[in-house]
N, C-alpha and C positions, 0 to 999 in steps of 0.2 A: 851035499844038503841042498837039496832044493827050495824055489820061491816060495812053497806053501809052508815049507819048514821052516825057512827064515824069519815070516811073517811073522807065526803062531812066535818065535821065541822073540822078537823084534815087541811083537804085543804086548808080550808077557814082563817082558823089559821095564819100558816105561811105564806099564800099572804097578809095576811091585817100586820103582823109583816114584810114583804117587803116595803108595802108598806109606813109604820111608818120610814124605812131607807129611801128611794126615797125621803121622806116628808123632812125630815131630813140636809138629802143631796140638798135639795132647799133652804132651810134654811141657812146653813151656805155659799151655794155661793151669795145668797142676801145680809147675813154680811160681808162679802170678800170683796164683793163692786168693785171686777173684770169685771165683770158680769158673769150672769147665764147661767144655760142650755137652747140649744135651746127651749126646748118646753116648757118650764118657761119664757121667754123672753115675750112672750104679755100680759098672764098673769098680770106679775109687772110692765111692760111701761104703764098701764091700773092704775094698785094699785097708780104709782106715779101723773098719771094725776088726779085723785079722789081717793085722800087716805079714803074717809070715806069709803070705801068698800076695806076688806081684798085683801090681796093677794091669799090667799085660796078662799074668795067666787068668785072675778076672775077666778080663774084656774076651780072652779066648772061651771062656765059660758062659757070660752072656749071650756072645755071638751066636752059642752053639744052639742055645736054651733059642732064639729066633728061630731056627733053622726047623726045630719042631712045629714054632707056630707057621710058617711057610707048608711045611708040609701037610699038616693040617686043613688047612685053607685053598692048597691046590691041588691036593690026593691026588689025583691021576695023570694032574699037568706037572707035576712037579715030576722033571727030569735029573737023572742018575749025572747029569753035569755041574748040575746047582752045589752036589756037593762036595764041589774045587772051594767054595767059600770056607771051608773048614780048617783049606790051607790058608788061603790067605785070610783069616783071622787068626791063625797061627803067627804066621809070616809078622802080623800087624802087631799082637801082643808081642811078639819077640821086640820089635822093632822100639815100642812104647817101653820096656823096659830097660833097653839100650840106650836110648835117647834121654831117658832119666837119669840113670848113672852117667852117661858123658855131661851132663847139664847140671849135676851136683854139686858144681861147684857155684854155680849163679843161686844168690841169695840176694836177692831185689829188696830192699829195706826202705825207700818211699811209695807214696802211694803212686808217684807218673813212672816210677821204676817199674810196678807191677802194671800200671794201665801200656806201656809200653810192651812188653812179657805180651799182651793179651793180645791187641794188636797186628804185631807182631803172627800170633799164633794165628789170628785170623786171617792173615797174607799168605803164610807159608802153605797150611788147610786149602786155602782158596787155590792155591796151586798146585799142591795135588789131586786136588776133586778133579781139576782141570787137566792133567795127565792120564786120571783113570777113563776118565770119557771118553779122551780122544784115544785113548790106548782099547778100550771095547774088550776089555781082558777080565782082570781079575774086577771081582766088586763084593763089596762088605755084604753081611748077613744081615745089617741093620734097613741100607738101602735097598737090596734084596728082598724083605719084609715088608716095607714101604713098597714096594710093585705091586708086591702078591697082595695086600687089601686093596691096592688102586685097581688093581686088574678083577678081584672079584666082586667089586662092589660097584667096580664101572666108572672110580672117581678118577678125576686128574690129580697127576703124581706130587706135585706140590702142594695141595691143600690135604695132603694124604702125611708128607712126610712133619708140616705142620701139628698136626693133632696127633700125628707120632712121638715127638720132642716134647711136645705138652705133655703126655702120659707117660713119656721118660721120666721126667721130672720129678713131678708130680709122685711117680711111684719111689723117685730117691729119696728126695723130703720125706717120703713115712716112713722109709727104712733109714734114714738121717735119726729123726724122732725115734723110732724107738728101739736105736743105737745106743745114741747121746741125749737124749732129749731135746734135740735142737735141729730143726728143719734144714737147717743151714749146711752143718756138715757137725764136726768133730770136737770144733771149740767152744767154749762157755761162749754166748750171747749175749750180754747187758743192754745192747741199744742195735736199732738198727746199722749206725755207722758202724759199728763192730764191723759186719758185713760190709757193708760198701767202701770200707776202707782196708778192707784188708788185717783188723787190730788183732785178730784171732789165727790162728793155725787150722789149718784142717776145711778150710771152705769149699766147699760144692758146689753148692748151688749161688748164685750173685750177677753181681756187675758182672761178671766175664761169661756167666751163662749167658746172660741178654746180647751180650754185643756177641759172641760165638752162634747164635742162633742165625742171627740175619749176616752178619759181614763178610763172610766166608762166601755165601750168594750172592752180594752185590760186586764185590772182588772180582770175582770170576769172570766179570765184564772187561774187568783187563788182563788177568791170565790166561783168559779165553784165547784173545788175541796172540798174548805173549806164546802161548804154548803153541799155536797153529806157525808162527813164522819160524819158531826154535824146531818143528816139522820139515816145514817146506826145506833150510836151513842143510838139515841134514840129508833131508834124500837129496838135493842137491851132491851135496858131497856124495852119496855113497855110488851117486850114478859118474861122478869124475872120476874115480879110482877105478 
């Protein structure tokens, strides 16, 4: 096996591990019942409406729809290699379902436990994204769509991502209202505290959504250097063999 092939396999392997951590973050946020990350909201709302179809399957379907948006935006600049997003999205979806199954025993009963799970979700998500960025291989359709909008409209990636996250949450709230007459999820809400304190099941948009919109980016200031140290250590180990 030549060096280029080894490099490709290594990068995609690291990126796949990154996807697994991000999927774990999604699963933890769903179990916390304080609200999921913005880009996971549509898939979770649809799953609550049609439980026979898993969150992971809906994640794949939503990400595939993003692909069509990219094609419409980029047109002839859309490259065949971008179709690898479908593979990444399928892996990501199966990982979410797998994590939800593996963590089905987790049943946080108190607000502090739910908040702890949300903070843990933010941390593992940050670590996963740091791995993905360092690997420069897989990239999920949501981020690729943000990148397409930024390229076409010549805007910075960060502000465009904030706009897309906001629109995604709004769309999810509209879907939840149509399905359940409740913009926050599937449970019957009688007061704002029901959402903030997770007093009802099936909360899609809540305190956790707000935390997961900003915390992973902030925590990447810690996880990025950690990933760089791990990469440096693995590189030294490989050279000594």
